[in-house]
Jmol script that loads the backbone (N, CA, C; Angstrom):
load data "model"
ATOM      1  N   UNK A   1      53.258  72.715  67.372  1.00  0.00           N
ATOM      2  CA  UNK A   1      52.357  72.736  66.454  1.00  0.00           C
ATOM      3  C   UNK A   1      52.157  71.389  65.721  1.00  0.00           C
ATOM      4  N   UNK A   2      50.814  70.853  65.870  1.00  0.00           N
ATOM      5  CA  UNK A   2      50.342  69.602  65.246  1.00  0.00           C
ATOM      6  C   UNK A   2      50.476  69.711  63.753  1.00  0.00           C
ATOM      7  N   UNK A   3      50.804  68.890  63.034  1.00  0.00           N
ATOM      8  CA  UNK A   3      50.728  68.595  61.663  1.00  0.00           C
ATOM      9  C   UNK A   3      49.831  67.321  61.251  1.00  0.00           C
ATOM     10  N   UNK A   4      48.788  67.539  60.653  1.00  0.00           N
ATOM     11  CA  UNK A   4      48.349  66.074  60.371  1.00  0.00           C
ATOM     12  C   UNK A   4      48.285  65.881  58.714  1.00  0.00           C
ATOM     13  N   UNK A   5      48.758  64.706  58.504  1.00  0.00           N
ATOM     14  CA  UNK A   5      49.198  64.506  57.158  1.00  0.00           C
ATOM     15  C   UNK A   5      47.870  63.405  56.691  1.00  0.00           C
ATOM     16  N   UNK A   6      47.268  63.610  55.729  1.00  0.00           N
ATOM     17  CA  UNK A   6      45.873  62.867  55.225  1.00  0.00           C
ATOM     18  C   UNK A   6      46.543  62.181  53.941  1.00  0.00           C
ATOM     19  N   UNK A   7      46.569  60.826  53.914  1.00  0.00           N
ATOM     20  CA  UNK A   7      47.104  60.023  52.716  1.00  0.00           C
ATOM     21  C   UNK A   7      45.835  59.443  52.224  1.00  0.00           C
ATOM     22  N   UNK A   8      45.438  59.961  50.970  1.00  0.00           N
ATOM     23  CA  UNK A   8      44.254  59.411  50.076  1.00  0.00           C
ATOM     24  C   UNK A   8      44.480  58.352  49.370  1.00  0.00           C
ATOM     25  N   UNK A   9      43.889  57.215  49.484  1.00  0.00           N
ATOM     26  CA  UNK A   9      44.158  55.974  48.870  1.00  0.00           C
ATOM     27  C   UNK A   9      43.083  55.569  47.739  1.00  0.00           C
ATOM     28  N   UNK A  10      43.484  55.661  46.512  1.00  0.00           N
ATOM     29  CA  UNK A  10      42.355  55.431  45.622  1.00  0.00           C
ATOM     30  C   UNK A  10      42.140  54.096  45.575  1.00  0.00           C
ATOM     31  N   UNK A  11      40.992  53.716  45.431  1.00  0.00           N
ATOM     32  CA  UNK A  11      40.575  52.071  45.075  1.00  0.00           C
ATOM     33  C   UNK A  11      40.039  52.152  43.559  1.00  0.00           C
ATOM     34  N   UNK A  12      40.978  52.104  42.931  1.00  0.00           N
ATOM     35  CA  UNK A  12      40.830  52.170  41.292  1.00  0.00           C
ATOM     36  C   UNK A  12      40.591  50.743  41.063  1.00  0.00           C
ATOM     37  N   UNK A  13      39.542  50.450  40.354  1.00  0.00           N
ATOM     38  CA  UNK A  13      39.024  49.227  39.670  1.00  0.00           C
ATOM     39  C   UNK A  13      39.345  49.056  38.328  1.00  0.00           C
ATOM     40  N   UNK A  14      39.660  47.863  37.800  1.00  0.00           N
ATOM     41  CA  UNK A  14      39.761  47.670  36.547  1.00  0.00           C
ATOM     42  C   UNK A  14      39.103  46.686  35.979  1.00  0.00           C
ATOM     43  N   UNK A  15      38.166  46.873  35.009  1.00  0.00           N
ATOM     44  CA  UNK A  15      37.025  45.980  34.297  1.00  0.00           C
ATOM     45  C   UNK A  15      37.572  45.588  32.976  1.00  0.00           C
ATOM     46  N   UNK A  16      37.228  44.462  32.565  1.00  0.00           N
ATOM     47  CA  UNK A  16      37.592  43.980  30.916  1.00  0.00           C
ATOM     48  C   UNK A  16      36.456  43.473  30.540  1.00  0.00           C
ATOM     49  N   UNK A  17      36.019  43.813  29.367  1.00  0.00           N
ATOM     50  CA  UNK A  17      34.805  43.400  28.608  1.00  0.00           C
ATOM     51  C   UNK A  17      35.115  42.910  27.206  1.00  0.00           C
ATOM     52  N   UNK A  18      34.848  41.782  26.882  1.00  0.00           N
ATOM     53  CA  UNK A  18      34.648  41.535  25.358  1.00  0.00           C
ATOM     54  C   UNK A  18      33.646  42.064  24.629  1.00  0.00           C
ATOM     55  N   UNK A  19      34.008  42.789  23.687  1.00  0.00           N
ATOM     56  CA  UNK A  19      32.913  43.714  22.889  1.00  0.00           C
ATOM     57  C   UNK A  19      32.904  43.267  21.482  1.00  0.00           C
ATOM     58  N   UNK A  20      32.192  44.034  20.618  1.00  0.00           N
ATOM     59  CA  UNK A  20      32.156  43.910  19.237  1.00  0.00           C
ATOM     60  C   UNK A  20      32.364  45.468  18.752  1.00  0.00           C
ATOM     61  N   UNK A  21      33.246  46.028  19.441  1.00  0.00           N
ATOM     62  CA  UNK A  21      34.032  47.278  19.028  1.00  0.00           C
ATOM     63  C   UNK A  21      35.268  46.925  18.136  1.00  0.00           C
ATOM     64  N   UNK A  22      35.132  47.053  16.875  1.00  0.00           N
ATOM     65  CA  UNK A  22      36.035  46.406  16.153  1.00  0.00           C
ATOM     66  C   UNK A  22      36.899  46.967  15.214  1.00  0.00           C
ATOM     67  N   UNK A  23      36.693  48.607  15.127  1.00  0.00           N
ATOM     68  CA  UNK A  23      37.447  49.198  14.398  1.00  0.00           C
ATOM     69  C   UNK A  23      37.441  50.841  14.735  1.00  0.00           C
ATOM     70  N   UNK A  24      38.170  51.633  14.116  1.00  0.00           N
ATOM     71  CA  UNK A  24      38.476  52.988  14.442  1.00  0.00           C
ATOM     72  C   UNK A  24      36.922  53.777  14.511  1.00  0.00           C
ATOM     73  N   UNK A  25      36.153  53.345  13.435  1.00  0.00           N
ATOM     74  CA  UNK A  25      34.742  54.036  13.537  1.00  0.00           C
ATOM     75  C   UNK A  25      34.006  53.549  14.716  1.00  0.00           C
ATOM     76  N   UNK A  26      33.938  52.413  15.012  1.00  0.00           N
ATOM     77  CA  UNK A  26      33.234  51.806  16.290  1.00  0.00           C
ATOM     78  C   UNK A  26      33.852  52.618  17.609  1.00  0.00           C
ATOM     79  N   UNK A  27      35.221  52.966  17.608  1.00  0.00           N
ATOM     80  CA  UNK A  27      35.866  53.538  18.843  1.00  0.00           C
ATOM     81  C   UNK A  27      35.335  55.027  18.785  1.00  0.00           C
ATOM     82  N   UNK A  28      35.205  55.637  17.507  1.00  0.00           N
ATOM     83  CA  UNK A  28      34.913  56.876  17.493  1.00  0.00           C
ATOM     84  C   UNK A  28      33.276  57.108  18.038  1.00  0.00           C
ATOM     85  N   UNK A  29      32.407  55.995  17.797  1.00  0.00           N
ATOM     86  CA  UNK A  29      31.125  56.090  18.303  1.00  0.00           C
ATOM     87  C   UNK A  29      31.088  55.966  19.603  1.00  0.00           C
ATOM     88  N   UNK A  30      31.794  55.195  20.441  1.00  0.00           N
ATOM     89  CA  UNK A  30      31.766  54.950  21.964  1.00  0.00           C
ATOM     90  C   UNK A  30      32.497  56.004  22.663  1.00  0.00           C
ATOM     91  N   UNK A  31      33.498  56.685  21.952  1.00  0.00           N
ATOM     92  CA  UNK A  31      34.391  57.643  22.431  1.00  0.00           C
ATOM     93  C   UNK A  31      33.745  58.848  23.466  1.00  0.00           C
ATOM     94  N   UNK A  32      32.754  59.457  22.856  1.00  0.00           N
ATOM     95  CA  UNK A  32      32.250  60.592  23.592  1.00  0.00           C
ATOM     96  C   UNK A  32      31.317  60.025  24.939  1.00  0.00           C
ATOM     97  N   UNK A  33      30.901  58.982  24.846  1.00  0.00           N
ATOM     98  CA  UNK A  33      30.076  58.601  26.045  1.00  0.00           C
ATOM     99  C   UNK A  33      31.075  58.180  27.113  1.00  0.00           C
ATOM    100  N   UNK A  34      32.280  57.393  26.649  1.00  0.00           N
ATOM    101  CA  UNK A  34      32.934  56.830  27.840  1.00  0.00           C
ATOM    102  C   UNK A  34      33.913  58.254  28.333  1.00  0.00           C
ATOM    103  N   UNK A  35      34.208  59.072  27.480  1.00  0.00           N
ATOM    104  CA  UNK A  35      35.018  60.344  27.828  1.00  0.00           C
ATOM    105  C   UNK A  35      34.206  61.374  28.449  1.00  0.00           C
ATOM    106  N   UNK A  36      32.848  61.063  28.343  1.00  0.00           N
ATOM    107  CA  UNK A  36      32.008  62.110  29.215  1.00  0.00           C
ATOM    108  C   UNK A  36      31.791  61.728  30.593  1.00  0.00           C
ATOM    109  N   UNK A  37      32.054  60.419  30.956  1.00  0.00           N
ATOM    110  CA  UNK A  37      31.709  60.055  32.347  1.00  0.00           C
ATOM    111  C   UNK A  37      33.045  60.410  33.201  1.00  0.00           C
ATOM    112  N   UNK A  38      32.838  61.374  34.184  1.00  0.00           N
ATOM    113  CA  UNK A  38      33.810  61.791  34.863  1.00  0.00           C
ATOM    114  C   UNK A  38      34.238  60.547  35.730  1.00  0.00           C
ATOM    115  N   UNK A  39      33.669  59.574  35.986  1.00  0.00           N
ATOM    116  CA  UNK A  39      33.968  58.249  36.987  1.00  0.00           C
ATOM    117  C   UNK A  39      34.935  57.526  36.226  1.00  0.00           C
ATOM    118  N   UNK A  40      35.300  57.540  34.780  1.00  0.00           N
ATOM    119  CA  UNK A  40      36.050  56.680  34.079  1.00  0.00           C
ATOM    120  C   UNK A  40      37.402  57.453  34.073  1.00  0.00           C
ATOM    121  N   UNK A  41      38.562  56.933  34.653  1.00  0.00           N
ATOM    122  CA  UNK A  41      39.645  57.528  34.508  1.00  0.00           C
ATOM    123  C   UNK A  41      40.563  57.219  33.505  1.00  0.00           C
ATOM    124  N   UNK A  42      40.304  56.081  32.789  1.00  0.00           N
ATOM    125  CA  UNK A  42      41.009  55.702  31.618  1.00  0.00           C
ATOM    126  C   UNK A  42      40.345  54.569  31.036  1.00  0.00           C
ATOM    127  N   UNK A  43      40.374  54.435  29.684  1.00  0.00           N
ATOM    128  CA  UNK A  43      39.883  53.282  28.705  1.00  0.00           C
ATOM    129  C   UNK A  43      40.486  52.992  27.743  1.00  0.00           C
ATOM    130  N   UNK A  44      40.452  52.105  27.159  1.00  0.00           N
ATOM    131  CA  UNK A  44      41.015  51.611  25.841  1.00  0.00           C
ATOM    132  C   UNK A  44      40.450  50.352  25.208  1.00  0.00           C
ATOM    133  N   UNK A  45      40.667  50.242  23.950  1.00  0.00           N
ATOM    134  CA  UNK A  45      39.892  49.016  23.192  1.00  0.00           C
ATOM    135  C   UNK A  45      40.967  48.316  22.568  1.00  0.00           C
ATOM    136  N   UNK A  46      41.457  46.924  22.775  1.00  0.00           N
ATOM    137  CA  UNK A  46      42.573  46.297  22.010  1.00  0.00           C
ATOM    138  C   UNK A  46      41.865  45.598  20.787  1.00  0.00           C
ATOM    139  N   UNK A  47      41.625  46.177  19.780  1.00  0.00           N
ATOM    140  CA  UNK A  47      41.254  45.858  18.343  1.00  0.00           C
ATOM    141  C   UNK A  47      42.120  44.778  17.831  1.00  0.00           C
ATOM    142  N   UNK A  48      43.173  44.849  18.228  1.00  0.00           N
ATOM    143  CA  UNK A  48      43.946  43.390  17.734  1.00  0.00           C
ATOM    144  C   UNK A  48      43.593  42.125  18.395  1.00  0.00           C
ATOM    145  N   UNK A  49      43.102  42.201  19.530  1.00  0.00           N
ATOM    146  CA  UNK A  49      42.562  41.073  20.290  1.00  0.00           C
ATOM    147  C   UNK A  49      41.332  40.417  19.674  1.00  0.00           C
ATOM    148  N   UNK A  50      41.442  39.390  19.438  1.00  0.00           N
ATOM    149  CA  UNK A  50      40.129  38.554  18.726  1.00  0.00           C
ATOM    150  C   UNK A  50      38.850  39.018  19.547  1.00  0.00           C
ATOM    151  N   UNK A  51      38.916  39.089  20.863  1.00  0.00           N
ATOM    152  CA  UNK A  51      37.855  39.406  21.577  1.00  0.00           C
ATOM    153  C   UNK A  51      37.427  40.971  21.822  1.00  0.00           C
ATOM    154  N   UNK A  52      38.305  41.756  21.183  1.00  0.00           N
ATOM    155  CA  UNK A  52      38.113  43.149  20.960  1.00  0.00           C
ATOM    156  C   UNK A  52      37.711  43.836  22.397  1.00  0.00           C
ATOM    157  N   UNK A  53      38.915  43.437  23.343  1.00  0.00           N
ATOM    158  CA  UNK A  53      38.768  43.902  24.727  1.00  0.00           C
ATOM    159  C   UNK A  53      38.849  45.426  25.115  1.00  0.00           C
ATOM    160  N   UNK A  54      37.849  45.614  25.826  1.00  0.00           N
ATOM    161  CA  UNK A  54      37.757  47.033  26.387  1.00  0.00           C
ATOM    162  C   UNK A  54      38.127  47.005  27.859  1.00  0.00           C
ATOM    163  N   UNK A  55      39.231  47.754  28.132  1.00  0.00           N
ATOM    164  CA  UNK A  55      39.583  47.807  29.426  1.00  0.00           C
ATOM    165  C   UNK A  55      39.114  49.242  30.061  1.00  0.00           C
ATOM    166  N   UNK A  56      38.625  49.248  31.305  1.00  0.00           N
ATOM    167  CA  UNK A  56      38.252  50.348  31.885  1.00  0.00           C
ATOM    168  C   UNK A  56      38.646  50.404  33.218  1.00  0.00           C
ATOM    169  N   UNK A  57      39.387  51.854  33.740  1.00  0.00           N
ATOM    170  CA  UNK A  57      39.761  51.907  35.262  1.00  0.00           C
ATOM    171  C   UNK A  57      38.721  53.009  35.629  1.00  0.00           C
ATOM    172  N   UNK A  58      38.108  52.863  36.709  1.00  0.00           N
ATOM    173  CA  UNK A  58      37.083  53.691  37.533  1.00  0.00           C
ATOM    174  C   UNK A  58      37.396  53.434  39.004  1.00  0.00           C
ATOM    175  N   UNK A  59      36.949  54.463  39.864  1.00  0.00           N
ATOM    176  CA  UNK A  59      36.832  54.228  41.116  1.00  0.00           C
ATOM    177  C   UNK A  59      35.434  54.022  41.497  1.00  0.00           C
ATOM    178  N   UNK A  60      34.534  54.466  40.965  1.00  0.00           N
ATOM    179  CA  UNK A  60      33.255  54.228  41.396  1.00  0.00           C
ATOM    180  C   UNK A  60      32.090  53.664  40.576  1.00  0.00           C
ATOM    181  N   UNK A  61      32.293  53.486  39.448  1.00  0.00           N
ATOM    182  CA  UNK A  61      31.374  52.556  38.365  1.00  0.00           C
ATOM    183  C   UNK A  61      31.341  51.188  38.764  1.00  0.00           C
ATOM    184  N   UNK A  62      30.255  50.558  38.690  1.00  0.00           N
ATOM    185  CA  UNK A  62      29.982  48.884  38.645  1.00  0.00           C
ATOM    186  C   UNK A  62      29.943  48.528  37.218  1.00  0.00           C
ATOM    187  N   UNK A  63      30.266  47.334  37.157  1.00  0.00           N
ATOM    188  CA  UNK A  63      30.201  46.763  35.776  1.00  0.00           C
ATOM    189  C   UNK A  63      29.066  47.013  34.786  1.00  0.00           C
ATOM    190  N   UNK A  64      27.854  46.984  35.575  1.00  0.00           N
ATOM    191  CA  UNK A  64      26.698  47.151  34.943  1.00  0.00           C
ATOM    192  C   UNK A  64      26.565  48.613  34.304  1.00  0.00           C
ATOM    193  N   UNK A  65      27.145  49.581  34.890  1.00  0.00           N
ATOM    194  CA  UNK A  65      27.242  50.898  34.496  1.00  0.00           C
ATOM    195  C   UNK A  65      27.929  51.019  33.240  1.00  0.00           C
ATOM    196  N   UNK A  66      29.178  50.354  33.262  1.00  0.00           N
ATOM    197  CA  UNK A  66      30.057  50.404  32.031  1.00  0.00           C
ATOM    198  C   UNK A  66      29.174  49.803  30.804  1.00  0.00           C
ATOM    199  N   UNK A  67      28.733  48.715  31.105  1.00  0.00           N
ATOM    200  CA  UNK A  67      27.907  47.853  30.184  1.00  0.00           C
ATOM    201  C   UNK A  67      26.768  48.632  29.400  1.00  0.00           C
ATOM    202  N   UNK A  68      26.165  49.396  30.507  1.00  0.00           N
ATOM    203  CA  UNK A  68      25.058  50.358  29.843  1.00  0.00           C
ATOM    204  C   UNK A  68      25.532  51.568  29.072  1.00  0.00           C
ATOM    205  N   UNK A  69      26.668  52.140  29.395  1.00  0.00           N
ATOM    206  CA  UNK A  69      27.243  53.016  28.401  1.00  0.00           C
ATOM    207  C   UNK A  69      27.713  52.415  27.066  1.00  0.00           C
ATOM    208  N   UNK A  70      28.168  51.342  27.102  1.00  0.00           N
ATOM    209  CA  UNK A  70      28.731  50.739  25.817  1.00  0.00           C
ATOM    210  C   UNK A  70      27.324  50.284  24.903  1.00  0.00           C
ATOM    211  N   UNK A  71      26.470  49.957  25.531  1.00  0.00           N
ATOM    212  CA  UNK A  71      25.114  49.439  25.093  1.00  0.00           C
ATOM    213  C   UNK A  71      24.403  50.682  24.435  1.00  0.00           C
ATOM    214  N   UNK A  72      24.619  51.875  25.083  1.00  0.00           N
ATOM    215  CA  UNK A  72      23.964  53.185  24.835  1.00  0.00           C
ATOM    216  C   UNK A  72      24.343  53.405  23.318  1.00  0.00           C
ATOM    217  N   UNK A  73      25.694  53.138  23.179  1.00  0.00           N
ATOM    218  CA  UNK A  73      26.658  53.567  21.758  1.00  0.00           C
ATOM    219  C   UNK A  73      26.231  52.632  20.810  1.00  0.00           C
ATOM    220  N   UNK A  74      25.468  51.497  21.173  1.00  0.00           N
ATOM    221  CA  UNK A  74      25.181  50.486  20.157  1.00  0.00           C
ATOM    222  C   UNK A  74      25.970  49.093  20.093  1.00  0.00           C
ATOM    223  N   UNK A  75      26.844  49.057  21.091  1.00  0.00           N
ATOM    224  CA  UNK A  75      27.579  47.881  21.018  1.00  0.00           C
ATOM    225  C   UNK A  75      27.379  46.900  22.311  1.00  0.00           C
ATOM    226  N   UNK A  76      27.965  45.711  22.099  1.00  0.00           N
ATOM    227  CA  UNK A  76      27.790  44.662  23.157  1.00  0.00           C
ATOM    228  C   UNK A  76      29.142  44.750  24.028  1.00  0.00           C
ATOM    229  N   UNK A  77      28.940  44.295  25.410  1.00  0.00           N
ATOM    230  CA  UNK A  77      30.036  44.209  26.391  1.00  0.00           C
ATOM    231  C   UNK A  77      29.611  43.169  27.446  1.00  0.00           C
ATOM    232  N   UNK A  78      30.503  42.144  27.258  1.00  0.00           N
ATOM    233  CA  UNK A  78      30.504  40.879  28.256  1.00  0.00           C
ATOM    234  C   UNK A  78      31.629  40.921  29.220  1.00  0.00           C
ATOM    235  N   UNK A  79      31.460  40.886  30.458  1.00  0.00           N
ATOM    236  CA  UNK A  79      32.656  40.868  31.331  1.00  0.00           C
ATOM    237  C   UNK A  79      33.456  39.638  31.109  1.00  0.00           C
ATOM    238  N   UNK A  80      34.785  39.894  30.986  1.00  0.00           N
ATOM    239  CA  UNK A  80      35.882  38.842  31.005  1.00  0.00           C
ATOM    240  C   UNK A  80      36.010  38.272  32.211  1.00  0.00           C
ATOM    241  N   UNK A  81      35.916  36.860  32.328  1.00  0.00           N
ATOM    242  CA  UNK A  81      36.019  36.119  33.858  1.00  0.00           C
ATOM    243  C   UNK A  81      37.500  36.411  34.059  1.00  0.00           C
TER     244      UNK A  81
END
end "model"
wireframe off; spacefill off
backbone 0.3
color backbone group
C-alpha cells in the first residue's frame, strides 16, 4: 500500500512599515481592518520605536495591499528599506 506524504511549505512574507500609528487609540482604529483580513497572519506596531514600525506577516498580500488597509484607517505607511 502506497502512502503519499504531502508537505506544505508556507511562504510567509514579513513587511515592515514606518507609520504614524503612535498610541493605543491609533492601534484601536487600525485593529479592525488588519484583523478582518484573513491573509494577515500576524501584525504588531512598535510604538516605542521612533518610526512607529508596523510589522505584518502574510502569505498572499503585497506591500500595496497592506498600505491601502492602513490608509483606509486614516494612517500613513511607508515601506522600511
